Each structure stands twice: as C-alpha cells, then as structure tokens.
C-alpha positions in Angstrom: 27.7 33.0 -2.3 25.7 36.1 -1.6 23.4 36.5 1.4 20.5 36.3 -0.9 21.6 33.0 -2.3 22.3 31.6 1.2 18.7 32.6 2.2 17.3 31.0 -0.9 19.2 27.8 -0.3 18.2 27.7 3.3 14.5 28.2 2.4 14.6 25.3 -0.2 16.4 23.0 2.3 13.9 23.8 5.0 11.0 23.0 2.7 12.6 19.7 1.7 13.0 18.7 5.3 9.7 19.9 6.6 7.4 18.4 4.0 5.4 16.6 6.7 8.2 14.1 7.3 7.0 11.1 9.3 7.5 11.4 13.1 10.7 10.2 14.8 11.0 6.6 15.8 9.0 5.4 18.8 10.6 2.7 20.9 13.9 0.8 20.4 13.6 -0.1 16.7 15.9 1.0 14.0 13.1 2.7 12.0 10.4 5.2 12.3 7.1 3.9 13.7 4.1 6.1 12.9 0.7 6.3 11.5 -1.4 9.1 9.9 -4.3 10.8 11.6 -7.5 12.3 10.1 -5.6 15.4 9.2 -3.0 13.3 7.3 -0.3 14.2 9.8 2.3 11.5 10.7 2.1 10.9 14.4 4.3 8.5 16.4 2.9 5.1 17.2 4.2 2.0 18.9 6.0 -0.5 16.6 3.6 -3.3 15.4 6.5 -5.6 14.4 10.1 -5.6 15.6 13.1 -7.5 14.0 13.7 -10.9 15.6 16.6 -12.2 13.4 18.0 -12.4 9.9 19.1 -15.5 8.0 21.5 -15.7 5.1 22.0 -18.7 2.7 25.3 -19.4 4.5 23.4 -19.5 7.9 21.1 -22.1 6.3 24.1 -24.1 5.0 23.3 -23.7 1.2 25.8 -20.9 0.4 25.1 -17.3 0.0 22.0 -16.2 -1.9 22.7 -14.4 -5.1 20.1 -11.8 -6.1 17.2 -13.6 -4.6 14.0 -12.6 -6.4 11.0 -14.1 -4.5 9.8 -16.0 -1.5 6.7 -18.0 -0.8 5.3 -19.7 2.4 3.2 -22.7 1.5 0.1 -23.8 3.2 2.0 -26.6 5.0 4.5 -24.0 6.5 7.4 -24.7 4.1 9.3 -21.6 3.0 10.5 -21.4 -0.6 13.2 -18.9 -1.7 13.8 -18.2 -5.3 17.6 -17.8 -5.5 17.6 -16.1 -8.9 21.3 -15.6 -9.3 22.0 -19.2 -8.4 19.1 -20.4 -10.6 17.7 -22.6 -7.8 14.7 -22.9 -5.5 15.6 -23.4 -1.8 13.0 -25.1 0.3 13.0 -24.9 4.1 10.7 -26.5 6.6 8.7 -24.5 9.2 11.7 -24.7 11.6 14.1 -23.1 9.1 15.9 -26.4 8.2 16.8 -27.0 4.6 14.4 -29.6 3.1 15.7 -29.6 -0.5 17.3 -27.5 -3.1 15.7 -27.6 -6.6 18.1 -26.7 -9.4 16.3 -28.4 -12.3 14.0 -31.2 -13.4 13.7 -34.2 -15.7 11.9 -33.4 -19.0 11.3 -36.7 -20.8 14.7 -38.1 -19.9 16.5 -34.8 -20.5 17.9 -32.9 -17.5 16.9 -29.2 -17.6 17.8 -26.4 -15.3 16.4 -23.0 -14.5 17.7 -19.7 -15.9 17.3 -16.6 -13.6 13.9 -17.7 -12.1 12.2 -14.7 -10.5 8.8 -15.7 -9.4 7.1 -18.7 -7.6 3.7 -19.9 -6.5 2.8 -23.0 -4.4 -0.8 -24.2 -4.6 -2.7 -26.1 -2.0 -1.5 -29.5 -3.3 2.1 -28.4 -3.0 2.8 -28.0 -6.7 5.3 -25.4 -7.7 4.7 -22.8 -10.4 8.1 -21.3 -11.3 8.5 -18.3 -13.5 11.7 -19.4 -15.3 12.3 -16.0 -16.6 15.2 -16.2 -19.0 14.0 -19.6 -20.4 10.6 -17.9 -21.1 8.4 -20.4 -19.5 6.4 -21.3 -16.5 7.5 -24.7 -15.1 5.0 -26.7 -13.0 6.5 -29.3 -10.7 5.0 -31.7 -8.3 6.0 -31.6 -4.5 8.5 -34.3 -5.4 10.0 -32.3 -8.2 8.5 -34.2 -11.1 7.6 -32.1 -14.2 3.8 -31.8 -14.6 3.7 -29.4 -17.4 5.1 -26.2 -18.9 3.6 -23.0 -20.2 5.8 -21.6 -22.9 5.5 -19.0 -25.7 1.8 -18.4 -26.0 0.1 -18.0 -29.3 -2.9 -15.8 -29.9 -4.3 -13.3 -32.4 -4.2 -10.6 -29.7 -0.4 -11.0 -29.2 2.0 -9.3 -31.6 3.9 -11.4 -34.0 7.3 -10.5 -32.4 6.0 -11.1 -28.9 8.5 -12.8 -26.6 7.2 -14.4 -23.4 9.3 -13.3 -20.3 7.4 -14.3 -17.1 8.6 -12.6 -13.9 5.7 -13.3 -11.4 3.1 -16.0 -11.2 0.1 -16.9 -9.1 -2.8 -19.4 -9.4 -6.4 -19.3 -8.3 -8.6 -22.1 -7.0 -9.9 -22.9 -10.5 -6.2 -23.5 -11.5 -6.2 -20.4 -13.7 -2.6 -19.2 -14.0 -1.9 -15.4 -13.8 1.5 -14.2 -15.1 3.2 -10.8 -15.0 5.5 -10.6 -18.0 8.1 -8.1 -19.1 7.0 -5.7 -21.7 3.3 -6.4 -21.3 1.3 -3.2 -20.7 -2.2 -4.6 -21.5 -2.6 -6.3 -18.1 -1.9 -9.6 -16.3 -1.7 -12.6 -18.6 -4.3 -15.3 -17.9 -3.9 -19.0 -18.8 -6.4 -21.8 -18.2 -5.7 -25.0 -16.4 -4.2 -26.6 -19.5 -1.8 -23.6 -20.0 -3.8 -22.1 -22.9 -3.6 -18.3 -23.1 -7.1 -16.8 -22.7 -6.4 -13.1 -22.4 -5.5 -10.2 -20.1 -7.1 -9.1 -16.9 -6.9 -5.8 -15.0 -5.3 -3.3 -17.4 -3.9 -0.2 -15.7 -5.5 3.0 -16.8 -3.4 5.5 -18.7 -2.9 8.9 -17.0 -2.8 11.4 -19.8 -0.6 14.5 -19.7 -2.9 17.1 -21.3 0.0 19.6 -21.7 1.9 17.1 -23.8 -1.3 16.1 -25.6 -1.9 19.6 -26.8 1.8 20.0 -27.7 1.5 16.9 -29.9 -1.3 18.5 -31.9 1.1 21.1 -33.1 4.2 18.9 -33.5 5.7 17.5 -36.7 6.0 13.8 -37.3 9.7 13.8 -36.4 8.9 15.5 -33.1 6.0 13.1 -32.3 8.4 10.2 -32.9 10.7 11.5 -30.2 7.9 12.0 -27.6 7.0 9.4 -24.9 4.0 7.3 -25.6 1.0 7.2 -23.3 1.2 3.6 -22.3 -0.2 1.9 -19.2 2.3 0.9 -16.5 3.3 -2.7 -15.8 2.2 -4.6 -12.8 4.9 -5.4 -10.3 3.5 -8.3 -8.3 0.4 -10.3 -7.6 -1.2 -12.5 -4.9 -4.5 -14.2 -4.6 -6.9 -14.4 -1.6 -9.0 -17.3 -0.4 -12.0 -16.1 -2.5 -10.0 -16.0 -5.7 -9.6 -12.2 -6.0 -6.3 -11.0 -7.3 -4.2 -8.4 -5.4 -1.9 -6.6 -7.8 0.6 -3.8 -7.4 2.1 -1.5 -10.0 5.0 0.9 -9.8 3.6 4.0 -11.4 4.8 6.8 -9.1 1.8 9.1 -10.1 -0.9 6.5 -9.6 -3.6 7.0 -6.9 -4.3 3.2 -7.1 -1.0 1.4 -6.9 -2.9 -1.5 -5.3 -5.8 -3.2 -6.9 -8.1 -6.1 -5.9 -9.4 -7.6 -9.2 -12.5 -9.8 -9.4 -12.8 -12.5 -12.1 -14.0 -9.8 -14.6 -10.9 -7.8 -14.1 -12.7 -4.9 -12.2 -10.9 -3.3 -9.3 -13.1 -3.9 -6.2 -10.6 -2.8 -3.5 -12.4 -1.0 -0.7 -11.0 2.4 -0.1 -13.0 3.7 3.0 -10.0 5.0 4.9 -9.1 8.6 5.6 -6.7 8.7 2.6 -5.6 6.9 -0.5 -4.0 3.5 -0.3 -0.6 4.4 -1.7 1.8 3.9 1.2 3.3 7.1 2.6 1.0 10.1 1.9 3.7 12.4 3.2 7.3 11.9 2.2 10.6 13.6 1.8 10.9 15.0 -1.7 14.3 13.6 -2.1 13.0 10.1 -1.4 9.8 10.2 -3.5 6.5 8.3 -3.1 6.1 4.7 -2.2 6.9 2.1 -4.9 5.2 -1.3 -4.2 7.0 -4.3 -5.5 5.2 -7.1 -3.6 1.9 -7.7 -1.8 0.9 -10.4 0.6 -2.7 -11.3 1.5 -3.0 -11.9 5.2 -5.8 -13.6 7.2 -9.0 -11.7 8.0 -9.0 -9.5 4.9 -5.7 -7.7 5.8 -2.9 -7.2 3.3 0.7 -6.0 3.5 2.4 -4.1 0.7 6.2 -3.8 0.4 7.5 -0.4 -0.5 10.9 -1.0 -2.1 11.6 2.7 -2.4 11.7 3.4 1.3 12.0 -0.2 2.5 8.7 -0.2 4.5 5.8 -2.5 4.9 2.3 -1.0 5.0 -0.5 -3.1 6.3 -4.2 -2.3 5.7 -7.5 -3.9 6.8 -10.2 -4.9 4.3 -11.7 -1.5 4.4 -8.6 0.4 3.4 -7.5 1.7 6.8 -3.8 1.9 7.4 -3.1 -0.2 10.4 0.6 0.2 10.9 4.0 0.7 9.2 7.3 -0.8 9.9 10.8 -1.1 8.3 13.1 1.4 6.6 16.3 1.7 4.5 19.6 1.0 6.3 22.3 -1.4 7.4 20.9 -2.4 10.8 18.9 -5.5 11.6 15.3 -4.7 10.6 16.2 -2.3 7.8 16.7 -3.2 4.1 18.7 -2.4 1.1 16.6 -3.8 -1.8 13.5 -5.6 -0.3 11.8 -7.7 -2.9 9.3 -10.0 -1.1 7.1 -10.0 2.0 5.5 -13.1 3.5 3.6 -14.3 6.5 4.5 -17.3 8.6 3.2 -18.4 11.9 2.3 -14.9 13.1 5.6 -13.5 11.9 6.3 -11.4 8.9 9.3 -12.2 6.6 11.0 -9.9 4.2 13.4 -11.1 1.6 16.2 -8.5 0.9 18.0 -8.9 -2.4 20.5 -6.2 -1.5 21.6 -8.0 1.7 20.9 -11.5 0.5 19.0 -12.4 3.6 15.6 -12.9 5.1 14.5 -10.7 8.0 12.1 -12.2 10.5 9.8 -9.8 12.3 7.7 -10.8 15.3 4.5 -8.9 16.4 4.6 -6.7 19.5 1.8 -6.5 22.0 0.5 -3.6 20.1 0.7 -5.4 16.7 -0.9 -8.6 18.0 -3.8 -6.7 19.7 -4.5 -4.8 16.4 -4.4 -8.0 14.3 -6.7 -9.9 16.7 -9.1 -7.0 16.9 -9.3 -6.6 13.1 -9.9 -10.3 12.9 -12.8 -10.2 15.3 -14.3 -7.3 13.4 -13.8 -8.9 10.1 -15.7 -12.0 11.3 -18.6 -9.9 12.7 -17.6 -10.5 16.4 -17.3 -6.8 17.3 -18.0 -7.4 21.0 -15.0 -9.6 21.4 -12.9 -6.9 19.7 -13.7 -4.2 22.2 -11.3 -5.4 25.0 -8.5 -5.6 22.4 -9.3 -2.1 21.1 -9.2 -0.8 24.6 -5.8 -2.5 25.1 -4.6 -0.8 21.9 -5.8 2.6 23.2 -3.7 2.0 26.4 -0.7 1.7 24.2 -1.6 4.4 21.7 -4.3 6.9 22.6 -4.1 8.4 19.2 -5.1 5.3 17.4 -8.3 6.4 15.6 -9.2 3.0 14.2 -9.6 1.6 17.8 -12.1 4.4 18.6 -14.0 3.6 15.4 -13.9 -0.2 16.2 -15.4 0.4 19.6 -17.9 2.7 18.1 -19.0 0.1 15.6 -19.4 -2.5 18.3 -21.5 -0.1 20.4 -23.6 0.6 17.3 -24.2 -3.1 16.9 -25.3 -3.2 20.5 -27.7 -0.3 19.8 -25.9 1.9 22.4 -26.1 4.8 19.9 -25.3 7.6 22.3 -22.1 6.0 23.5 -21.2 5.1 19.9 -21.5 8.8 18.9 -18.9 9.6 21.5 -16.4 7.1 20.1 -17.1 7.9 16.5 -16.4 11.5 17.4 -13.0 10.6 19.0 -12.2 8.5 15.9 -13.2 11.3 13.5 -15.5 9.0 11.7 -18.2 11.3 10.3 -20.2 8.6 8.5 -20.4 6.4 11.6 -21.3 9.4 13.8 -24.1 10.3 11.4 -25.6 6.8 11.5 -25.3 6.7 15.3 -26.9 10.2 15.6 -29.9 9.3 13.4 -30.5 6.1 15.4 -30.1 8.0 18.7 -32.6 10.7 17.5 -35.1 8.0 16.5 -34.5 6.3 19.8 -35.2 9.4 21.8 -38.3 10.1 19.8 -39.7 6.6 20.3 -38.9 6.7 24.0 -40.5 10.0 24.7 -43.2 10.0 22.1 -46.1 9.2 24.5 -45.1 12.0 26.9 -44.6 14.3 24.0 -47.9 13.4 22.4 -49.8 13.8 25.8 -48.1 17.2 26.3 -49.1 18.3 22.8 -52.7 17.2 23.4 -52.9 19.0 26.7 -51.5 22.1 25.2 -53.9 21.8 22.3 -56.9 21.3 24.7 -55.8 24.3 26.8 -55.5 26.4 23.6 -58.9 25.4 22.4 -60.4 26.1 25.9 -58.8 29.5 25.9 -60.2 30.2 22.5 -63.7 29.1 23.4 -63.6 31.2 26.6 -62.5 34.2 24.6 -65.3 33.6 22.1 -67.9 33.3 24.9 -66.6 36.4 26.7 -66.7 38.5 23.5 -70.2 37.2 22.7 -71.4 38.2 26.2 -69.9 41.7 25.8 -71.5 42.1 22.4 -74.9 41.1 23.8 -74.4 43.5 26.7 -73.7 46.3 24.3 -76.8 45.6 22.3 -78.9 45.4 25.4 -77.7 48.7 26.8 -79.6 51.2 24.6 -82.9 49.3 25.0 -82.5 49.4 28.8 -81.8 53.1 28.6 -84.9 53.7 26.5 -87.0 51.8 29.0 -85.5 53.8 31.9 -86.3 57.1 30.2 -89.8 56.0 29.5 -90.4 55.2 33.1 -89.1 58.6 34.2 -91.5 60.3 31.7 -94.5 58.5 33.3 -95.5 56.5 30.3 -95.6 53.4 32.4 
C-alpha cells in the first residue's frame, strides 16, 4: 500500500472513531455512562442504574429460556416472561419464585397450546392478553388460566382479501380497547373494541420520501419501476399504555426523527419534545454501529419513560418534557450488558431487561444519582418543585454538569418569584426560554419596586426643566425691554443737555 493510501485509510479510520463517540465509562460499571449537554456533546455522568444480578430459566427452576420475546410486570408485582421458543408463559411472584407456567388452555373441552407467542399484556384485573403469533390470534385468559375470549382473523372492508393476521405485540387501555402490532401491517396499530371487533388503525407512521428516487421514477420504464422499492410506512416495533390511556409506540425506522410517539385516542402524536435535541436515543454514535433502534418502551411513574435500544443494547430514559435523564447498558458478555435485548420493565424501583441472546433477565438497581433524579422528576411532575430543590442540589454534588438539575432549581425559584436567582440557574442550565421568562418578570419587578422613586425623580427633573425655561424666558424678556428702553433714555438725556427741559 502506498503512503497516500495509508494516509487516506488513517484519515477515514480517525473520522469513524472520532464521530463524537460517547465519553468513556464513569464508575465501576461495564458500560459507558454519559449524557448530552446543550452543545450535543457526550459528557461523562454517574451511572443511574447498575447491574444487580441476572436470572436464567435454569436459575428459576423451569429450564432454560428459548428465544424469550417479551416480559411484563403486572400491577400486583407478578412478573410474566413470554418464553417464545418453548411456547409458554412463565409467571413469577414479586420475590422471583415461580408461581405457574402456562403452556396452553382449555377451549370448550379441547386442550390448546401456544405457538411462538411473542407479546403479552396483563390488565388491572390480572387477565392475560397473549399475542399467539404463529396461531394468528390474541388469547385472553383469566388470572386462573381460563379462556375468556380470542381475537382471531379480523374481517373488514379496509383489510385486503389475502390479509393474514400475525400479531406480535399487544396492549389494552382502560376502556378495554385492544391494540395490536401485526406483521406486514404498515397502516398503523390495529385497534379492536372490547368484544374483539376490528375498528381500524391508529397512529400511522409518515412516509419519508426520497426525492432523488421520486424524480428517477418519473423517467423510468414500467419494468424499472417494478424493481424499485416502494415508499411505504415503517412498522411499529412495540407499544405501551400510560395511566391516562395514551399509547407510547416505537418504530425501527433508522432515518426517523420521531421513533417514539405518544398517541392520543385520535391517533395524533402528542409527545412533548422540549429537550435540547430529538428523542431518538444516541444523537452521536459510531458510524459502524449506526443509530438507535428502539424495540421496546416502558411507561414509568411520573411521566417518565424508558426506551430500549436493541442496536447498541442501551436503555434511554426521558422525562415527560422530552429531556434525556440518563443512559445505561451496552453490548457485551459482562453482567449488565446485552446480546439481543428485547424487553424493558420496571419493578419495585428496579429496572429489568430481558435478553433474548443470553436467555436471561438482568436486574438493575438505582444508584444514589439515579434515585435522586427519579425523585426530583417526580416532585416536579406533581407540581412540588420546592421539594425537588434539595434533590436537584444532591444531583449537582454528584454531577455538576447535569443541566436538568439547574433548570429544575430555576423553575422552582421561578415559582417562588425569586426571578433574579432563577435567571442565574437558567443560565447555568442553558435554558433560554426559562431565562427569558425570568428576565421579563425580573424587569417588571424592578420597575414596580422603583416606580415611585423613578416617577418622583422624573417629576422633579421636569419641574426643574420648566423652571429653567421660565427663568430663561423671563431673562430674555427683561433684556428685550431694556434694549427697547435704551434709545428713549438716550433721547431724553440729549434733550436735557440741549436745554429743552
């Protein structure tokens, strides 16, 4: 290889490695712990969650998991694992003891089993909604395992004649509407009423058009057009529902600026995106790794949500306003890293990640930094900003570069009408909008406080100016009268001298 080629290869390699790669790991965790600042630079940060332990099917006494596809933590604390390869649902209690293993159900006297189930939802009553993928149905079971109903091949005028129902993920809202992500469906999330009747789609992904290819199509033959890729929306990858009935959905379109959506009942995306940057996981990444690819999302208490990036094996957690709170995880063989993560859950303050590649569940417990951030976000979400301030200050002791803490203190001070001090914290947190609000209020405050003195000063100055003007007018008038009187006095004086008087 010539010197020129060596130089070119070195330049390309340096560009690949220096594409704003996230900062090195902070602390004794097997992954990078960082966050992004206002300038979209990755800066080291304390780990918010650290690995506590991992559990395999063998550890639980039910044999190895085989290609597990989903995991759900129910309201009563039970943990359900969809062991897809073994076509079973493993139910654990909150202490990680096996409660039961569901391999099938009784359907009118006939024993039926699952075939590659890949999705699960458990409602408040403990009923199980199982996406029985290869059987093409949603199976609804009671907490005791009795069949309540099934949602099978839907029929509708808006579905193609050759449509085949292959459900992969399922969730249910408070009105018992069932939302299903199905293979080969690009129109959106399938929606069924409480009786299992298909009622339409919700939340269609927008198509991102390639205008170069669009123009090229205009000049192509029919045969060439048939070989080109179609502009079709991407599929959703997973869904969850919050306490208000809003759907959180992820898609795996690598070019999308909105891989996470929060859908209202009308299907409109109402996710707040008030953070410094887009909600798409890593905003800087190694070119060889590619962008984040979300395969699961979990709604957390107090408006927070965690998204699982299967591409880089990381969990990104945001608050309700779209600020990135922390990142943990990574690809690898060590405890706390993943091969093929497929599901993230929340249980008793810990976060759980199901790894299909390793066939285990990784349990992460919050650190002092992570707990303080979560509690402070909770207080702010519930309008108790004053209680959040000590926690934000605790966070700043652990990470002085944490802009969200400065902004949180600034908002609290703004609520307390300490606008001057709020300006200081908003400036430290690089929150221009917050700073502008605080500045306007502070300016009004200063004007109101000193308006009396200001007005008195203005009136005194005005009075002095008027007096000065009047004095000048009076002096000029006297001078004018003196000048008029001078010739007359001179004439009288001359007359006296001539003896006329």
